[in-house]
C-alpha positions as CSV (number, residue, x, y, z in Angstrom):
1,X,-88.5,-87.5,1.8
2,X,-88.4,-83.7,1.4
3,X,-89.8,-82.2,-1.7
4,X,-87.5,-81.0,-4.5
5,X,-88.2,-77.4,-3.4
6,X,-86.9,-78.3,0.1
7,X,-83.6,-79.9,-1.1
8,X,-80.8,-77.6,-2.3
9,X,-78.0,-79.0,-4.5
10,X,-74.9,-76.8,-4.8
11,X,-71.2,-76.8,-5.1
12,X,-69.5,-77.3,-1.7
13,X,-68.3,-74.1,0.1
14,X,-65.3,-75.6,1.8
15,X,-65.1,-73.5,4.8
16,X,-68.8,-73.6,5.5
17,X,-69.5,-77.3,4.7
18,X,-66.4,-79.3,5.7
19,X,-67.7,-79.7,9.3
20,X,-70.9,-81.4,8.1
21,X,-69.0,-83.4,5.5
22,X,-66.6,-84.7,8.1
23,X,-69.5,-85.6,10.4
24,X,-71.0,-87.5,7.5
25,X,-67.7,-89.3,6.8
26,X,-67.4,-90.3,10.4
27,X,-70.9,-91.6,10.6
28,X,-70.8,-93.6,7.3
29,X,-67.3,-95.1,7.0
30,X,-65.6,-97.3,9.6
31,X,-62.2,-97.2,8.1
32,X,-60.3,-95.3,5.4
33,X,-62.4,-92.2,5.9
34,X,-61.3,-89.0,4.5
35,X,-60.1,-86.1,6.6
36,X,-60.6,-82.4,5.9
37,X,-57.0,-82.2,4.5
38,X,-57.8,-85.0,2.0
39,X,-60.8,-83.1,0.6
40,X,-58.9,-79.7,0.6
41,X,-55.9,-81.3,-1.2
42,X,-58.1,-83.0,-3.8
43,X,-60.1,-79.9,-4.4
44,X,-56.8,-78.0,-4.9
45,X,-55.8,-80.5,-7.5
46,X,-59.0,-79.9,-9.6
47,X,-61.5,-82.0,-7.8
48,X,-65.2,-81.0,-7.8
49,X,-67.8,-81.4,-5.1
50,X,-71.6,-81.1,-4.9
51,X,-73.6,-81.3,-1.7
52,X,-77.2,-81.9,-0.9
53,X,-78.7,-79.7,1.9
54,X,-81.9,-79.9,3.8
55,X,-82.7,-76.9,6.1
56,X,-79.2,-75.6,5.5
57,X,-77.6,-78.9,6.7
58,X,-75.4,-80.8,4.5
59,X,-76.9,-84.4,4.3
60,X,-74.8,-85.8,1.5
61,X,-72.1,-85.1,-1.1
62,X,-70.4,-86.4,-4.2
63,X,-66.9,-85.6,-4.9
64,X,-65.2,-86.3,-8.3
65,X,-62.3,-85.6,-10.6
66,X,-62.3,-85.2,-14.4
67,X,-59.4,-87.4,-15.7
68,X,-58.9,-85.9,-19.1
69,X,-56.2,-88.3,-20.1
70,X,-58.3,-91.4,-19.5
71,X,-61.5,-89.6,-20.6
72,X,-63.3,-90.5,-17.5
73,X,-65.1,-88.8,-14.6
74,X,-64.0,-90.6,-11.5
75,X,-66.2,-90.4,-8.3
76,X,-63.7,-90.3,-5.5
77,X,-66.2,-90.2,-2.6
78,X,-70.0,-90.1,-2.2
79,X,-71.9,-90.4,1.1
80,X,-75.3,-89.7,2.5
81,X,-75.9,-89.1,6.3
82,X,-77.4,-92.4,7.7
83,X,-80.6,-90.5,8.8
84,X,-81.1,-89.5,5.1
85,X,-80.1,-92.8,3.4
86,X,-82.7,-94.7,1.3
87,X,-84.6,-91.5,0.7
88,X,-83.3,-90.7,-2.8
89,X,-80.5,-88.3,-1.9
90,X,-77.8,-90.6,-3.3
91,X,-79.7,-90.7,-6.6
92,X,-80.1,-86.9,-6.7
93,X,-76.4,-86.4,-6.1
94,X,-75.5,-89.0,-8.9
95,X,-78.0,-87.4,-11.3
96,X,-76.6,-83.9,-10.5
97,X,-73.1,-85.2,-11.0
98,X,-74.1,-86.8,-14.4
99,X,-75.2,-83.4,-15.7
100,X,-71.8,-82.0,-14.8
101,X,-69.4,-84.8,-15.8
102,X,-67.5,-84.6,-19.0
103,X,-66.6,-88.2,-19.7
104,X,-67.6,-91.8,-18.8
105,X,-68.5,-92.3,-15.2
106,X,-66.1,-94.5,-13.1
107,X,-66.2,-95.3,-9.4
108,X,-64.1,-97.7,-7.2
109,X,-66.0,-99.4,-4.5
110,X,-64.6,-101.3,-1.5
111,X,-65.5,-105.0,-1.7
112,X,-67.1,-104.7,1.7
113,X,-69.3,-101.8,0.8
114,X,-72.2,-104.0,-0.3
115,X,-74.9,-101.3,0.2
116,X,-72.9,-99.0,-2.3
117,X,-72.6,-101.7,-4.8
118,X,-76.3,-102.5,-4.6
119,X,-77.1,-98.7,-4.9
120,X,-75.0,-98.4,-8.1
121,X,-76.5,-101.5,-9.7
122,X,-80.0,-100.2,-8.9
123,X,-79.3,-97.0,-10.8
124,X,-77.8,-98.8,-13.8
125,X,-74.0,-98.5,-13.0
126,X,-72.4,-102.0,-13.3
127,X,-69.1,-103.5,-12.1
128,X,-66.8,-104.0,-15.0
129,X,-63.6,-105.3,-13.2
130,X,-61.9,-105.8,-10.0
131,X,-58.5,-104.5,-8.8
132,X,-57.1,-107.0,-6.2
133,X,-55.7,-105.6,-3.0
134,X,-56.3,-102.0,-4.1
135,X,-56.6,-100.6,-0.5
136,X,-54.6,-101.3,2.6
137,X,-56.8,-100.9,5.8
138,X,-54.6,-101.6,8.8
139,X,-53.0,-105.0,8.2
140,X,-55.6,-106.1,5.8
141,X,-56.2,-105.5,2.1
142,X,-59.4,-104.9,0.2
143,X,-60.3,-105.3,-3.4
144,X,-61.8,-102.4,-5.5
145,X,-64.8,-103.2,-7.5
146,X,-64.7,-100.7,-10.5
147,X,-68.2,-99.6,-11.7
148,X,-68.7,-97.8,-14.9
149,X,-71.3,-96.1,-17.0
150,X,-71.1,-94.2,-20.3
């Protein structure tokens, strides 16, 4: 893994970073992946986004929204490029997010995203409930596992 001096964590600059972000989305998610318009729309609605860069290349990102009414910081999307997975980038992004969040952390994870569930448990974020048939992917439905941490 790169040293801390070689990794840059910063807010996303949409027009500069969206190409790399979409490339990561495509390489990480089979279905239900976000498009550029989804990120832009959510950013316009108050979403916040940090990215991790190595040699000026975005290798991962975390995207969240502060839900003031529910007093929770909801992670809407997090991904690390496959070439950089299992090297601590996801943990770095979560740690940076935790410094910026204002409320309890909450993230919904697809039931088939076992590697994400394992990652969250490994860093101390636990599944607290299940929303049945939360997402429709094609003709199928998938449950959402809701993970939370204070």
